[in-house]
N, C-alpha and C positions, 0 to 999 in steps of 0.2 A: 409558477407553472406556465409553460408555454401555451398561449391562447390558441395557436393553430393546432397543436396536438390535442387540446381539449375539444376542438371541433371535430376531430377525427375519431377519437375513442373516449369512453367515459372515464371518470376519475379513478374508479376501481381498477380498470385495465391499466391505466397509467401507473398507478401505485405498484401493481404487480410487475409491470415491465421494469420499473426502477429498482425493485427489490431483487428480482431474479436475473435480470439482464442489464446491469448497470453500464457496462461498456457500450453495448448496442444502444441503450437509451441515450447516453450522452452523445454518441455519434449521430443518432437520428435527430436529436434536438439541434445539434450544430448544423446538420444538413438542411433543416427546415428554416432555421433563423438566418443562415448565411447561404442562401440558395446557390448551388453550383451545379452545372450540368454533369451528367454521367457520360462516360465515353466508352465505346466498345471498339477495341482494336481487332482487326481481322484482315484477311486477304481481300483483294478487290473482287475476286470470284465469289467469296462468301457474302460480301456486301451486295453484289449484284443479285445473287440468289435471294437474299433477304428482302430486297426491294421488290423483285419480280413476284415472289410468292406471298409477300407480306407475312412472313413467319420468321421467328427468331429461334435458332437452334439451342438446345440444351444438350451438352455432352456429358458422358460419364466422367466423374472426377478422376478415375484411374488413368485416363488418357491425358491429364493435364501435365504441364511442363514440370511442376513440382512433384518429384518422384515420391515424396513422403506425404502427399495429399491424403487427408483424413487420418492416416496412420499416426501422423505427428500429434494431432489433436487427441487421439486415443491415449498415446503415451503420456501426454501432459496431464490428462484427466486422471489416469491411473496414479501418477505421482502425487497429484493434489489430494486424492482420496485417502492417502496414507499420511497426510500432514496433520499437525497439531490442530489446525483450524477445522479440519474434517472431524477429528475426534470430539472437539468441543461442540460442533454443530450436531453431530450424531447424538451426543448426550442430551442436548436440548430437545431434539426431535423425538427421541425415545421416551422422554418424560411426558411429552404432550401427545404423541401419536405412537403408542407401543407397536413395534414390528415394522414401522415405516422404513427404517434404514435397510433392513433385509429386502423389503419389497422394491425399493428404488435401485438397489444394487442388482437384484435379479432382473429387473426390467431393463436396466442399462446393458447388462451382460448379454441378454437375449437379443437385443436390437443392434448392438455394435457391429456384428458381422454384416448385417443388412446395410448399415450406414457405410461401411467400408466398400461394399461392392455395388450398391444400388442408390448412389447419390448422383443426380444430374444437375449441372449448373450452367448458368450463363454468366460470364465474367464481365463486370463493368468496373470502371475506375473513376475516381474523382478527378475532375479537370481543374487544374490550377490556372489562374489568370494568364500566366506567362506561357501557357501551352496552347492558347487559343489559335495562334498563327503557326506554331512550329510543331506542336505535338510533343511527345516524350521520346527522347533519343533512344532510351533503352528498349522501348517497344518497337521502334523502327528497326533497330538492330536485331531484335529477337526474330522478326519475320524475314528480314533480308530483302534485298531489292527485287529478286526474282519473283517474290510473292506479290509484288505490287501492293504493299500494305496501305490500309486506309484507317482513319479514325472517325467513327460515327458518333457525333455528339447528340445526345437526346435529353429531353426534359426529365427531371427526376421525380416529378409528381406521381405518376402511376406506380412507381416503385416504393415510394414512401408512404402512400396512403394504405392503411390496413384494409385488406380484402381477402376473402376466401374463394373468390370467383374461379381461380385457377388451381387452388391447393398447391401453389408454388409461392414461396415467400422470399422476401429480400432481407439480407442481413449484411452488416459490415464485417470484414475480416479483421481479426486481431492478430498482430504480428508479435509474438511473445516467446521469450525464452521459457524454459521450464520454471525457473525462479519467478519470472514475471507472471506466468500463468498461475502459480500458487498464490501470488499476491492478489490477483484478480479473484481467485476462488475464495480467498479469505474475505474479500470485500462482499461477495455474495453471502457467505456464511454469516458475516456480521450483520448484514441487512436482514437476514431471516431471523436471527436471534433478537435483534432490536425491534422487530415487528411481530414477534411470536404471538402476542395477544390478538392482534388483528388477524393473523393467519389461523389461530384457533377458532375464531368466529367463522371463518370460511370453511373449515373442516379438513379432514385428513385427505380426501381425494383431491381437493384443491391444491394442497401442498405437494402431494405426490405428482400431480400433473405438471405443475409449474417447475418443480425441481428437475423432473425428467426432461422437460423442455430446455432448461438451462444446461443440463449435461449434453443433450443432443446437439444444441447449437455450438457448445464449446468444442465438441468433436468435429463438427462440420466446418466451423469458421475460425479455426486457429491454424496459423501457418508459422513456419520458421521465420525469425526476425530478419533473415537475410533477404527476404522478399518484400521488405517494408515499402520500398518505393512504388510498388504496384498500387497501393492505396485502394485495394479492391473492395467492391461490394458484389455480392453474388445473389443471383436468383436461384433458389434451391427447390428441387423437386425430388421426392423419394417415393416412387410408386409402390414399393412394398409396405410402406408405412401409411400412406394416404393417397389414394387414387384420385386422379383428375378426370373429369368427363369432358374437359375442353382442350387439354393438351393433346397433340397428335403424335402418335408413335410412328417411327420410321426406321429404316436401316439404310445406311449410306456407307460408301467406301472413302476413307480418308487416308492418304499416303499408303495405298494398297492394303489397308486393313479395314475389314467390315466392322461397323460400329452401330449399335442401337442408339438412337437419339430420340428426343422429344422436341416438338415444335410448339412455340408459343404463338398463337394467331394474334396478329395486331388488330384486335377488335375490342370495342368497348363492351362492358357488361355493367352498365350504370346502375341497374337495380341491385347489384351486389358490390357497389362501391369501387368498381374498376373502370376508369374512364381516362381519356387523354392518351389512349394507347394506339389509336389509328396512326398510320404512317404520317399523314399531314400534321397531326397534332403532336406526335412524339418527336419527330425529326427537327433538329435545330441546324445542324451543319455537317458537312462531310469534308474532312481534311485528307488530301491525298499525300501519302508519304513519299520518301525518296524512290524514284522510279524512272526508268528510261522512257516510259510511256505515259508520263503524268499528264501531258496536254491532251492526249487521246482519251485517257480515262476521264478527265474532267468533262470533255464534250459528251461522252456516253452517259456518265452519271447524271448530268444535267437533263439530258433527254429522258432518261428513265424516271427521274423524280418528277419532272413535269407531267409525264403520263400518269403518274400516281397521285396527282393532285396537290403536290407540294408547291405552295405559292413562292414566287421569287426564287426559284431553284437556282438560277444562274448566279445569284448573289450568295448562295449558301454552300457552294462547292468551291473549295480553294486548294491550292497546292502548298504544302509545307515548305518553309524557307530554310529548313535544316540542310546544310551543305555536306550531306553524307554521300560518299562515293558509292555508286551501285554498278 
């Protein structure tokens, strides 16, 4: 068992994480054992706003580039729930917790429309070593030169440490075909069956809560495999499910469309396990993407970051060496 994870949550929480969220568990262990920064790609205007206000935006998932966002996860889960693995799991659950299968299905059905419409996310991506100086070509292309795109590299610590300070939570995205999703579902089902004696000791409500959580994150964090190169982690907030007293609601206009957003204040809440989130602590590096104004942007971002207390800002702002025509 990973010692660092043991320092963050107790063994009982670790065991349940491993049982009900094996994919996320393995990705989290890997991120802790082989630390790599997270990167947020955005326009230079969005980055400037983030630094000036020290807030990070969370946008509704329905506005994302993936037009099947959330809906794809719903379809995958529906398919898995009619599989042989689901039938076997349901039999075991009913023997030990009569009526629980109907309860979990009703709970999931009731909340799914809310998840489809009221999920707000901030997208991050794992940074590979060879992207340190050039960034990711597909991301630069996605934004285009007119947007003056940038990549903000940040420490992954605040995102990996468990905390309910914001009632917004970080999870890796799984890029799965429906067949692969069913295989992951079978893994969860097998974990539950193999640990049924342990789960019986925890009780019916415990199993109901954790299994619903597994279904909830499967819906929110499954994407079509064609998006695999994104290597996304997402910060997730669902106000209809669990309100936050620290996130800031706002309405902005993006591409001529009014949108409700939520802002994450870059402030520590150490008494609730959320720290390392201030701009000077969180920020690692800014990489300026292909742009006709890259030299000007570098100068302005260095000045802004220095004002915000980022040490050695001039050494932390660089221009990508990707030879992409803009």
